[in-house]
BAMIMI-877050 format. One record per residue (C-alpha): residue number from 1; residue in three letters; x, y, z. Coordinates in Angstrom, 2 decimals, decimal comma. Example, Ala and Ser with C-alpha at 12.3 -4.5 7.8 and 13.67 -1.06 7.14 Angstrom:
! BAMIMI-877050
+-----+-----+---------+---------+---------+
:   k :   r :       x :       y :       z :
+-----+-----+---------+---------+---------+
:   1 : ala :   12,30 :   -4,50 :    7,80 :
:   2 : ser :   13,67 :   -1,06 :    7,14 :
+-----+-----+---------+---------+---------+
***
This chain:
! BAMIMI-877050
+-----+-----+---------+---------+---------+
:   k :   r :       x :       y :       z :
+-----+-----+---------+---------+---------+
:   1 : met :  152,31 :   92,28 :   76,25 :
:   2 : lys :  148,85 :   92,08 :   74,69 :
:   3 : ile :  148,36 :   95,85 :   75,01 :
:   4 : ser :  151,74 :   96,61 :   73,44 :
:   5 : thr :  151,05 :   94,20 :   70,57 :
:   6 : glu :  147,69 :   95,85 :   69,90 :
:   7 : leu :  149,30 :   99,28 :   70,09 :
:   8 : val :  151,99 :   98,30 :   67,57 :
:   9 : ala :  149,35 :   96,84 :   65,23 :
:  10 : arg :  147,30 :  100,03 :   65,48 :
:  11 : met :  150,34 :  102,20 :   64,78 :
:  12 : lys :  151,19 :  100,10 :   61,73 :
:  13 : arg :  147,64 :  100,52 :   60,48 :
:  14 : tyr :  147,80 :  104,30 :   60,93 :
:  15 : ile :  151,16 :  104,52 :   59,12 :
:  16 : arg :  149,79 :  102,42 :   56,26 :
:  17 : val :  146,80 :  104,78 :   55,93 :
:  18 : leu :  149,02 :  107,88 :   55,77 :
:  19 : gly :  149,94 :  108,82 :   52,23 :
:  20 : pro :  148,78 :  111,66 :   49,93 :
:  21 : gly :  147,57 :  113,84 :   52,81 :
:  22 : leu :  150,80 :  113,50 :   54,76 :
:  23 : ile :  152,95 :  114,18 :   51,68 :
:  24 : thr :  150,81 :  117,19 :   50,71 :
:  25 : gly :  151,02 :  118,67 :   54,20 :
:  26 : ala :  154,75 :  118,09 :   54,48 :
:  27 : ser :  155,48 :  119,52 :   51,03 :
:  28 : asp :  153,71 :  122,72 :   52,11 :
:  29 : asp :  156,68 :  123,35 :   54,42 :
:  30 : asp :  159,13 :  123,72 :   51,53 :
:  31 : pro :  162,22 :  125,98 :   51,63 :
:  32 : ser :  160,08 :  128,89 :   50,41 :
:  33 : gly :  157,66 :  128,32 :   53,27 :
:  34 : ile :  160,54 :  128,02 :   55,72 :
:  35 : ala :  161,80 :  131,43 :   54,58 :
:  36 : thr :  158,33 :  132,93 :   55,11 :
:  37 : tyr :  157,93 :  131,46 :   58,60 :
:  38 : ser :  161,48 :  132,49 :   59,54 :
:  39 : gln :  160,73 :  136,06 :   58,48 :
:  40 : ala :  157,51 :  135,99 :   60,52 :
:  41 : gly :  159,43 :  135,04 :   63,65 :
:  42 : ala :  162,40 :  137,33 :   62,96 :
:  43 : gly :  160,21 :  140,33 :   62,18 :
:  44 : phe :  157,56 :  139,97 :   64,88 :
:  45 : gly :  158,77 :  137,48 :   67,47 :
:  46 : phe :  155,96 :  135,25 :   68,72 :
:  47 : ser :  153,20 :  137,58 :   67,46 :
:  48 : thr :  152,16 :  135,31 :   64,56 :
:  49 : leu :  152,11 :  131,99 :   66,42 :
:  50 : trp :  148,29 :  132,14 :   66,60 :
:  51 : thr :  148,08 :  131,84 :   62,80 :
:  52 : ala :  148,93 :  128,12 :   63,11 :
:  53 : leu :  145,66 :  127,57 :   65,02 :
:  54 : leu :  143,75 :  129,60 :   62,43 :
:  55 : thr :  145,10 :  127,93 :   59,30 :
:  56 : phe :  144,90 :  124,29 :   60,44 :
:  57 : pro :  141,09 :  123,82 :   60,16 :
:  58 : leu :  141,03 :  125,83 :   56,93 :
:  59 : met :  143,77 :  123,71 :   55,33 :
:  60 : ala :  142,20 :  120,47 :   56,56 :
:  61 : thr :  138,80 :  121,44 :   55,13 :
:  62 : ile :  140,05 :  122,46 :   51,68 :
:  63 : gln :  142,47 :  119,55 :   51,24 :
:  64 : gly :  139,80 :  117,15 :   52,54 :
:  65 : met :  137,44 :  118,41 :   49,83 :
:  66 : cys :  140,15 :  117,91 :   47,19 :
:  67 : ala :  140,83 :  114,38 :   48,42 :
:  68 : arg :  137,12 :  113,52 :   48,35 :
:  69 : ile :  136,84 :  114,77 :   44,76 :
:  70 : gly :  139,74 :  112,50 :   43,74 :
:  71 : ile :  138,28 :  109,45 :   45,50 :
:  72 : val :  134,72 :  109,88 :   44,22 :
:  73 : thr :  135,47 :  110,94 :   40,63 :
:  74 : lys :  138,69 :  108,90 :   40,26 :
:  75 : thr :  139,89 :  111,90 :   38,25 :
:  76 : gly :  142,30 :  114,76 :   38,88 :
:  77 : leu :  140,98 :  118,25 :   39,51 :
:  78 : thr :  141,95 :  119,34 :   35,99 :
:  79 : gly :  139,89 :  116,49 :   34,53 :
:  80 : val :  136,84 :  117,50 :   36,56 :
:  81 : leu :  137,20 :  121,13 :   35,46 :
:  82 : lys :  137,59 :  120,05 :   31,84 :
:  83 : val :  134,37 :  118,02 :   31,81 :
:  84 : his :  132,07 :  120,17 :   33,93 :
:  85 : tyr :  133,26 :  123,77 :   33,57 :
:  86 : pro :  134,09 :  126,26 :   30,79 :
:  87 : lys :  137,45 :  125,58 :   29,17 :
:  88 : ser :  138,37 :  129,23 :   29,62 :
:  89 : leu :  138,57 :  128,65 :   33,40 :
:  90 : leu :  140,86 :  125,67 :   32,87 :
:  91 : tyr :  143,17 :  127,61 :   30,54 :
:  92 : ile :  143,38 :  130,55 :   32,94 :
:  93 : met :  144,36 :  128,20 :   35,78 :
:  94 : met :  146,98 :  126,54 :   33,56 :
:  95 : val :  148,46 :  129,84 :   32,33 :
:  96 : leu :  148,76 :  131,20 :   35,88 :
:  97 : ser :  149,97 :  127,90 :   37,34 :
:  98 : phe :  153,04 :  127,48 :   35,13 :
:  99 : pro :  154,87 :  130,70 :   36,16 :
: 100 : ala :  153,74 :  130,42 :   39,79 :
: 101 : ile :  154,91 :  126,82 :   40,20 :
: 102 : thr :  158,19 :  127,25 :   38,29 :
: 103 : leu :  159,04 :  130,36 :   40,35 :
: 104 : asn :  158,32 :  128,33 :   43,47 :
: 105 : ile :  160,53 :  125,49 :   42,21 :
: 106 : gly :  163,31 :  127,97 :   41,45 :
: 107 : ala :  163,14 :  129,51 :   44,91 :
: 108 : asp :  163,23 :  126,05 :   46,51 :
: 109 : ile :  166,19 :  124,81 :   44,43 :
: 110 : glu :  168,13 :  128,00 :   45,12 :
: 111 : gly :  167,34 :  127,73 :   48,82 :
: 112 : met :  168,56 :  124,12 :   48,94 :
: 113 : gly :  171,74 :  125,08 :   47,09 :
: 114 : ala :  172,43 :  128,03 :   49,40 :
: 115 : val :  172,02 :  125,95 :   52,55 :
: 116 : ala :  174,14 :  123,10 :   51,17 :
: 117 : asn :  176,85 :  125,68 :   50,35 :
: 118 : leu :  176,81 :  126,81 :   53,98 :
: 119 : leu :  177,44 :  123,23 :   55,06 :
: 120 : val :  180,18 :  122,66 :   52,44 :
: 121 : pro :  181,54 :  126,14 :   51,49 :
: 122 : lys :  184,12 :  124,77 :   49,04 :
: 123 : ile :  181,35 :  123,79 :   46,62 :
: 124 : pro :  179,53 :  126,83 :   45,11 :
: 125 : thr :  175,78 :  127,29 :   45,46 :
: 126 : phe :  175,08 :  126,91 :   41,73 :
: 127 : ala :  176,85 :  123,52 :   41,68 :
: 128 : phe :  174,64 :  122,24 :   44,48 :
: 129 : ser :  171,54 :  123,62 :   42,72 :
: 130 : ile :  172,48 :  121,82 :   39,50 :
: 131 : gly :  173,24 :  118,64 :   41,43 :
: 132 : phe :  169,89 :  118,65 :   43,25 :
: 133 : thr :  168,05 :  119,26 :   39,95 :
: 134 : val :  169,81 :  116,39 :   38,18 :
: 135 : val :  169,17 :  113,99 :   41,07 :
: 136 : leu :  165,47 :  114,91 :   41,20 :
: 137 : ile :  165,02 :  114,49 :   37,43 :
: 138 : trp :  166,76 :  111,09 :   37,50 :
: 139 : phe :  164,70 :  109,92 :   40,48 :
: 140 : ile :  161,35 :  111,03 :   39,02 :
: 141 : ile :  162,01 :  109,35 :   35,65 :
: 142 : lys :  163,52 :  106,13 :   36,99 :
: 143 : tyr :  161,09 :  105,11 :   39,74 :
: 144 : pro :  157,32 :  104,38 :   39,64 :
: 145 : tyr :  154,72 :  106,23 :   41,70 :
: 146 : arg :  154,59 :  103,78 :   44,61 :
: 147 : lys :  158,36 :  103,95 :   45,09 :
: 148 : ile :  158,28 :  107,76 :   44,85 :
: 149 : ala :  155,38 :  107,96 :   47,32 :
: 150 : ala :  157,21 :  105,72 :   49,79 :
: 151 : val :  160,37 :  107,83 :   49,59 :
: 152 : leu :  158,40 :  111,09 :   49,92 :
: 153 : lys :  156,63 :  109,70 :   52,98 :
: 154 : trp :  159,96 :  108,93 :   54,67 :
: 155 : leu :  161,37 :  112,33 :   53,68 :
: 156 : cys :  158,63 :  113,81 :   55,88 :
: 157 : ile :  160,77 :  112,68 :   58,81 :
: 158 : ser :  163,20 :  115,48 :   57,95 :
: 159 : leu :  160,57 :  117,94 :   59,17 :
: 160 : leu :  160,76 :  116,44 :   62,65 :
: 161 : leu :  164,12 :  118,18 :   62,97 :
: 162 : tyr :  162,28 :  121,48 :   63,36 :
: 163 : leu :  160,32 :  120,16 :   66,33 :
: 164 : leu :  163,60 :  119,61 :   68,17 :
: 165 : val :  165,20 :  123,02 :   67,57 :
: 166 : pro :  163,19 :  125,16 :   70,06 :
: 167 : phe :  164,14 :  122,89 :   72,94 :
: 168 : leu :  167,80 :  123,65 :   72,21 :
: 169 : val :  167,40 :  127,44 :   72,51 :
: 170 : his :  165,37 :  127,66 :   75,78 :
: 171 : pro :  162,62 :  130,10 :   74,73 :
: 172 : asp :  160,15 :  131,96 :   76,99 :
: 173 : trp :  157,36 :  129,37 :   77,11 :
: 174 : lys :  154,97 :  131,65 :   78,99 :
: 175 : ala :  155,14 :  134,23 :   76,19 :
: 176 : ile :  154,78 :  131,45 :   73,63 :
: 177 : phe :  151,55 :  130,11 :   75,15 :
: 178 : arg :  150,13 :  133,63 :   75,48 :
: 179 : asn :  150,80 :  134,51 :   71,84 :
: 180 : thr :  149,50 :  131,14 :   70,67 :
: 181 : leu :  146,10 :  131,54 :   72,33 :
: 182 : ile :  145,64 :  135,33 :   72,17 :
: 183 : pro :  145,93 :  136,83 :   68,66 :
: 184 : val :  148,24 :  139,84 :   68,41 :
: 185 : ile :  147,84 :  142,20 :   65,45 :
: 186 : his :  150,22 :  145,05 :   64,64 :
: 187 : leu :  148,56 :  147,77 :   62,57 :
: 188 : asn :  151,32 :  148,28 :   60,04 :
: 189 : arg :  152,06 :  147,27 :   56,47 :
: 190 : asn :  154,85 :  144,81 :   57,26 :
: 191 : phe :  152,72 :  142,80 :   59,67 :
: 192 : phe :  149,82 :  142,51 :   57,21 :
: 193 : glu :  152,25 :  141,52 :   54,46 :
: 194 : ile :  153,50 :  138,61 :   56,57 :
: 195 : leu :  149,93 :  137,54 :   57,41 :
: 196 : val :  149,10 :  137,50 :   53,70 :
: 197 : ala :  152,30 :  135,56 :   52,99 :
: 198 : ile :  151,46 :  132,96 :   55,65 :
: 199 : leu :  147,97 :  132,44 :   54,19 :
: 200 : gly :  149,37 :  132,21 :   50,66 :
: 201 : thr :  152,05 :  129,75 :   51,73 :
: 202 : thr :  149,76 :  127,42 :   53,67 :
: 203 : ile :  146,79 :  127,41 :   51,25 :
: 204 : ser :  148,34 :  127,10 :   47,77 :
: 205 : pro :  146,43 :  126,10 :   44,60 :
: 206 : tyr :  149,07 :  123,60 :   43,44 :
: 207 : leu :  148,31 :  121,54 :   46,54 :
: 208 : phe :  144,65 :  121,32 :   45,48 :
: 209 : phe :  145,64 :  119,70 :   42,19 :
: 210 : trp :  148,24 :  117,39 :   43,76 :
: 211 : gln :  145,93 :  116,12 :   46,52 :
: 212 : thr :  143,07 :  115,37 :   44,11 :
: 213 : thr :  145,29 :  113,60 :   41,59 :
: 214 : met :  147,12 :  111,49 :   44,17 :
: 215 : glu :  143,84 :  110,24 :   45,63 :
: 216 : ala :  142,63 :  109,46 :   42,09 :
: 217 : glu :  145,87 :  107,53 :   41,39 :
: 218 : asn :  145,46 :  105,61 :   44,63 :
: 219 : met :  141,95 :  104,66 :   43,52 :
: 220 : ala :  143,37 :  103,54 :   40,17 :
: 221 : his :  145,56 :  101,00 :   42,00 :
: 222 : lys :  142,56 :   99,47 :   43,77 :
: 223 : pro :  140,47 :   96,66 :   42,21 :
: 224 : arg :  137,98 :   97,86 :   39,59 :
: 225 : thr :  135,15 :   96,58 :   41,77 :
: 226 : ala :  136,19 :   98,86 :   44,65 :
: 227 : val :  133,51 :  101,38 :   45,61 :
: 228 : val :  133,73 :  104,47 :   47,78 :
: 229 : ser :  132,95 :  103,45 :   51,35 :
: 230 : ser :  132,62 :  105,25 :   54,67 :
: 231 : arg :  135,78 :  103,49 :   55,84 :
: 232 : met :  137,69 :  104,77 :   52,81 :
: 233 : leu :  136,56 :  108,33 :   53,55 :
: 234 : arg :  137,45 :  107,96 :   57,24 :
: 235 : glu :  140,96 :  106,85 :   56,32 :
: 236 : met :  141,24 :  109,75 :   53,88 :
: 237 : arg :  140,20 :  112,25 :   56,58 :
: 238 : leu :  142,73 :  110,76 :   59,00 :
: 239 : asp :  145,46 :  111,03 :   56,37 :
: 240 : val :  144,58 :  114,63 :   55,41 :
: 241 : asn :  144,09 :  115,82 :   58,99 :
: 242 : met :  147,38 :  114,29 :   60,11 :
: 243 : gly :  149,17 :  115,81 :   57,12 :
: 244 : met :  147,78 :  119,29 :   57,78 :
: 245 : leu :  148,45 :  118,99 :   61,51 :
: 246 : phe :  152,03 :  117,97 :   60,79 :
: 247 : ser :  152,42 :  120,90 :   58,40 :
: 248 : asn :  151,10 :  123,38 :   60,94 :
: 249 : leu :  153,23 :  122,00 :   63,74 :
: 250 : val :  156,34 :  122,56 :   61,63 :
: 251 : met :  155,17 :  126,07 :   60,73 :
: 252 : tyr :  154,52 :  126,79 :   64,41 :
: 253 : phe :  157,94 :  125,59 :   65,55 :
: 254 : leu :  159,73 :  127,47 :   62,76 :
: 255 : ile :  158,10 :  130,75 :   63,82 :
: 256 : leu :  158,87 :  129,86 :   67,43 :
: 257 : thr :  162,54 :  129,17 :   66,70 :
: 258 : ser :  163,17 :  132,30 :   64,66 :
: 259 : gly :  161,23 :  134,37 :   67,20 :
: 260 : ala :  163,20 :  132,96 :   70,12 :
: 261 : val :  166,60 :  133,30 :   68,44 :
: 262 : leu :  166,60 :  135,85 :   65,60 :
: 263 : tyr :  164,06 :  138,37 :   66,91 :
: 264 : lys :  165,62 :  138,28 :   70,38 :
: 265 : ala :  169,06 :  138,99 :   68,86 :
: 266 : gly :  167,75 :  141,95 :   66,84 :
: 267 : val :  167,74 :  140,19 :   63,44 :
: 268 : arg :  164,58 :  141,61 :   61,85 :
: 269 : gln :  164,91 :  140,82 :   58,14 :
: 270 : ile :  165,24 :  137,37 :   56,55 :
: 271 : asp :  165,03 :  137,34 :   52,74 :
: 272 : thr :  166,16 :  133,77 :   52,06 :
: 273 : val :  166,25 :  130,46 :   53,84 :
: 274 : gly :  170,06 :  130,58 :   53,55 :
: 275 : gln :  170,11 :  133,81 :   55,55 :
: 276 : ala :  167,93 :  132,20 :   58,21 :
: 277 : ala :  170,29 :  129,22 :   58,53 :
: 278 : lys :  173,39 :  131,43 :   58,58 :
: 279 : ala :  171,93 :  133,76 :   61,22 :
: 280 : leu :  171,11 :  130,83 :   63,49 :
: 281 : glu :  174,65 :  129,44 :   63,67 :
: 282 : pro :  176,35 :  132,10 :   65,85 :
: 283 : leu :  173,20 :  132,73 :   67,91 :
: 284 : ala :  171,88 :  129,25 :   68,63 :
: 285 : gly :  174,88 :  126,98 :   68,21 :
: 286 : glu :  176,15 :  124,60 :   65,56 :
: 287 : leu :  173,69 :  121,78 :   66,32 :
: 288 : thr :  170,64 :  124,03 :   65,89 :
: 289 : tyr :  172,07 :  125,41 :   62,67 :
: 290 : leu :  172,85 :  121,91 :   61,36 :
: 291 : leu :  169,33 :  120,61 :   62,11 :
: 292 : phe :  167,79 :  123,64 :   60,42 :
: 293 : ala :  169,99 :  123,26 :   57,31 :
: 294 : leu :  169,37 :  119,51 :   56,94 :
: 295 : gly :  165,65 :  120,14 :   57,30 :
: 296 : val :  165,74 :  122,64 :   54,43 :
: 297 : ile :  167,40 :  120,13 :   52,10 :
: 298 : gly :  165,01 :  117,34 :   53,13 :
: 299 : thr :  161,91 :  119,47 :   52,61 :
: 300 : gly :  163,21 :  120,68 :   49,26 :
: 301 : leu :  163,69 :  117,12 :   48,03 :
: 302 : leu :  160,13 :  116,42 :   49,19 :
: 303 : ala :  158,44 :  119,57 :   47,84 :
: 304 : val :  160,02 :  120,01 :   44,39 :
: 305 : pro :  158,64 :  116,70 :   42,97 :
: 306 : val :  155,20 :  117,68 :   44,32 :
: 307 : leu :  155,39 :  121,11 :   42,66 :
: 308 : ala :  156,64 :  119,70 :   39,33 :
: 309 : gly :  154,18 :  116,81 :   39,49 :
: 310 : ser :  151,23 :  119,15 :   40,09 :
: 311 : leu :  152,13 :  121,16 :   37,00 :
: 312 : ser :  152,58 :  118,04 :   34,86 :
: 313 : tyr :  149,16 :  116,69 :   35,83 :
: 314 : ile :  147,51 :  120,06 :   35,08 :
: 315 : ile :  149,03 :  120,28 :   31,60 :
: 316 : ala :  148,72 :  116,57 :   30,72 :
: 317 : glu :  145,04 :  116,41 :   31,69 :
: 318 : thr :  144,34 :  119,65 :   29,82 :
: 319 : phe :  145,75 :  118,33 :   26,55 :
: 320 : asn :  144,75 :  114,66 :   26,98 :
: 321 : trp :  148,34 :  113,45 :   27,22 :
: 322 : lys :  149,11 :  110,12 :   28,80 :
: 323 : gln :  150,01 :  110,83 :   32,40 :
: 324 : gly :  150,90 :  109,25 :   35,70 :
: 325 : leu :  153,91 :  108,70 :   37,91 :
: 326 : asp :  153,25 :  104,97 :   37,61 :
: 327 : lys :  154,01 :  105,09 :   33,87 :
: 328 : lys :  157,47 :  104,83 :   32,33 :
: 329 : phe :  159,01 :  107,79 :   30,51 :
: 330 : arg :  158,38 :  106,31 :   27,05 :
: 331 : glu :  154,69 :  105,80 :   27,92 :
: 332 : ala :  154,06 :  109,42 :   29,00 :
: 333 : lys :  156,74 :  111,56 :   27,39 :
: 334 : gly :  154,75 :  114,82 :   27,47 :
: 335 : phe :  153,96 :  114,34 :   31,15 :
: 336 : tyr :  157,59 :  113,74 :   32,15 :
: 337 : leu :  158,99 :  116,39 :   29,81 :
: 338 : thr :  156,75 :  118,96 :   31,52 :
: 339 : met :  158,29 :  118,01 :   34,87 :
: 340 : ile :  161,81 :  118,22 :   33,44 :
: 341 : val :  161,16 :  121,60 :   31,80 :
: 342 : ser :  159,66 :  123,03 :   35,00 :
: 343 : leu :  162,72 :  121,92 :   36,98 :
: 344 : leu :  165,15 :  123,32 :   34,39 :
: 345 : val :  163,27 :  126,63 :   34,14 :
: 346 : gly :  163,25 :  126,85 :   37,93 :
: 347 : leu :  167,00 :  126,16 :   37,97 :
: 348 : cys :  167,60 :  128,88 :   35,35 :
: 349 : leu :  166,11 :  131,47 :   37,70 :
: 350 : asp :  169,30 :  131,11 :   39,75 :
: 351 : phe :  171,28 :  132,44 :   36,76 :
: 352 : leu :  168,85 :  135,18 :   35,63 :
: 353 : gly :  169,34 :  137,48 :   38,59 :
: 354 : ile :  165,91 :  136,73 :   40,10 :
: 355 : ser :  166,46 :  136,48 :   43,84 :
: 356 : pro :  164,50 :  133,93 :   45,91 :
: 357 : ile :  162,60 :  136,71 :   47,67 :
: 358 : gln :  161,56 :  138,21 :   44,30 :
: 359 : ala :  160,44 :  134,77 :   43,13 :
: 360 : leu :  158,42 :  134,34 :   46,32 :
: 361 : ile :  156,71 :  137,71 :   45,87 :
: 362 : tyr :  155,75 :  136,94 :   42,26 :
: 363 : thr :  154,60 :  133,45 :   43,30 :
: 364 : ala :  152,50 :  134,86 :   46,14 :
: 365 : val :  150,81 :  137,32 :   43,77 :
: 366 : leu :  149,92 :  134,55 :   41,30 :
: 367 : tyr :  148,75 :  132,17 :   44,04 :
: 368 : gly :  146,81 :  135,01 :   45,64 :
: 369 : leu :  144,93 :  135,62 :   42,39 :
: 370 : thr :  144,13 :  131,94 :   41,71 :
: 371 : ala :  143,44 :  130,59 :   45,23 :
: 372 : pro :  140,10 :  132,37 :   45,86 :
: 373 : val :  138,81 :  131,35 :   42,41 :
: 374 : met :  139,87 :  127,73 :   42,92 :
: 375 : ile :  138,33 :  127,59 :   46,40 :
: 376 : leu :  135,03 :  128,86 :   44,99 :
: 377 : val :  135,21 :  126,19 :   42,26 :
: 378 : leu :  135,96 :  123,50 :   44,87 :
: 379 : ile :  132,91 :  124,57 :   46,90 :
: 380 : his :  130,76 :  124,34 :   43,76 :
: 381 : ile :  132,14 :  120,91 :   42,81 :
: 382 : cys :  131,67 :  119,49 :   46,30 :
: 383 : asn :  128,03 :  120,64 :   46,38 :
: 384 : asn :  127,24 :  119,33 :   42,89 :
: 385 : lys :  125,41 :  116,00 :   43,13 :
: 386 : lys :  126,00 :  115,31 :   39,44 :
: 387 : ile :  129,73 :  115,16 :   40,20 :
: 388 : met :  129,86 :  113,98 :   43,83 :
: 389 : gly :  126,70 :  111,89 :   44,07 :
: 390 : ala :  125,96 :  111,11 :   47,72 :
: 391 : phe :  129,31 :  112,52 :   48,88 :
: 392 : thr :  128,60 :  116,25 :   48,72 :
: 393 : asn :  129,74 :  118,71 :   51,41 :
: 394 : asn :  128,13 :  118,73 :   54,83 :
: 395 : arg :  127,24 :  122,01 :   56,56 :
: 396 : leu :  130,53 :  122,25 :   58,48 :
: 397 : ser :  132,61 :  121,81 :   55,33 :
: 398 : asn :  130,63 :  124,53 :   53,58 :
: 399 : ile :  130,99 :  126,96 :   56,48 :
: 400 : met :  134,75 :  126,37 :   56,81 :
: 401 : ser :  135,37 :  126,54 :   53,06 :
: 402 : ile :  133,40 :  129,81 :   52,77 :
: 403 : ile :  135,45 :  131,29 :   55,62 :
: 404 : thr :  138,60 :  130,21 :   53,78 :
: 405 : phe :  137,33 :  131,82 :   50,57 :
: 406 : val :  136,60 :  135,12 :   52,35 :
: 407 : leu :  140,02 :  135,17 :   54,04 :
: 408 : met :  141,90 :  134,26 :   50,86 :
: 409 : thr :  140,00 :  136,88 :   48,87 :
: 410 : ala :  140,84 :  139,50 :   51,50 :
: 411 : ala :  144,45 :  138,32 :   51,43 :
: 412 : ala :  144,60 :  138,58 :   47,63 :
: 413 : val :  143,21 :  142,13 :   47,67 :
: 414 : ala :  145,60 :  143,11 :   50,48 :
: 415 : leu :  148,56 :  141,50 :   48,71 :
: 416 : val :  147,92 :  143,32 :   45,44 :
: 417 : tyr :  147,35 :  146,62 :   47,27 :
: 418 : leu :  150,48 :  146,31 :   49,42 :
: 419 : gln :  152,75 :  145,26 :   46,55 :
: 420 : phe :  151,59 :  147,71 :   43,90 :
: 421 : arg :  150,36 :  150,81 :   45,70 :
+-----+-----+---------+---------+---------+
***
């Protein structure tokens, strides 16, 4: 009884610690990401499973650096850039972020609408897309940050649905383990495109801004006398590492599912998350299809506020607007109007003839151009004692972040070459 009581207490403590890192990791598996991972499995079977092992330490390192910046400076990433770096860099990041994030929002909203339409065919896709947008705008305006954070944390549970799906389709576990541990590389354009897409989906600049700002907001809710402690940093690392691990597990199981079902059935091309859900139904059964579809809607409801919130913080901090999800609409009108506009612009993409796959390609190009620059800036910030004081990077963080920079730079070059040659 004593052991079980201690175990329950420890679990409660861990759950209480989880927050910005978990939400950031879970939001990375948005409907756009689900489409990318589904295409990876459909196009190449289990050949890309090893990428989950590669991206986890890279994601954990970069997001851990962002979280540490937020805790130490008590300021969002945009605020740090504004004070310590040329304004031209900040404006370039802002100009590239708005189209990239709104395209991502549009692809996610359209994906949610398409999947909801598959579940309830009598209601058209555009009606669902409008409905999801209205609900998200109402929710963001009405509730304070702590309520939003609590709901987002529980929405992460929707991702657990994807961990169940592979066990319903009876895959070849021996082939799975082999492809997980032994990297397989196909020397063709399509394979390298999907590798670039996976890197761009898992390591996205908007997550850098969100992670930093959420940690800064958490610090703002602590007593003014609170100082950065080793315990605080340990809890942050646990939160970030769990969030990134959760994100990569979902990515892994999505590739596994589509590889076991779609690739095996000869389905090689998935352009939208709706196509992935629809293809699963006759091949894997109604339950698998239902779990997949519900997961898409849950992750969309989780990811879209993160995307819109990231953009709002970038623009509000740039122009010194009042900002914060803990403020009411009348207290931070510019901040909330930016979120509303980004959602409405994203929704309009559904009616402008821009397909989700086109939106994803444009988003990937913009993220690919900004990610290497932002990673280099993060490395500089985290090694600057004037900004970070005694909490600068250790050797391991520098090594891992430099590896991430090299890979993302190579991915950006490859992406531009493959798309525009």
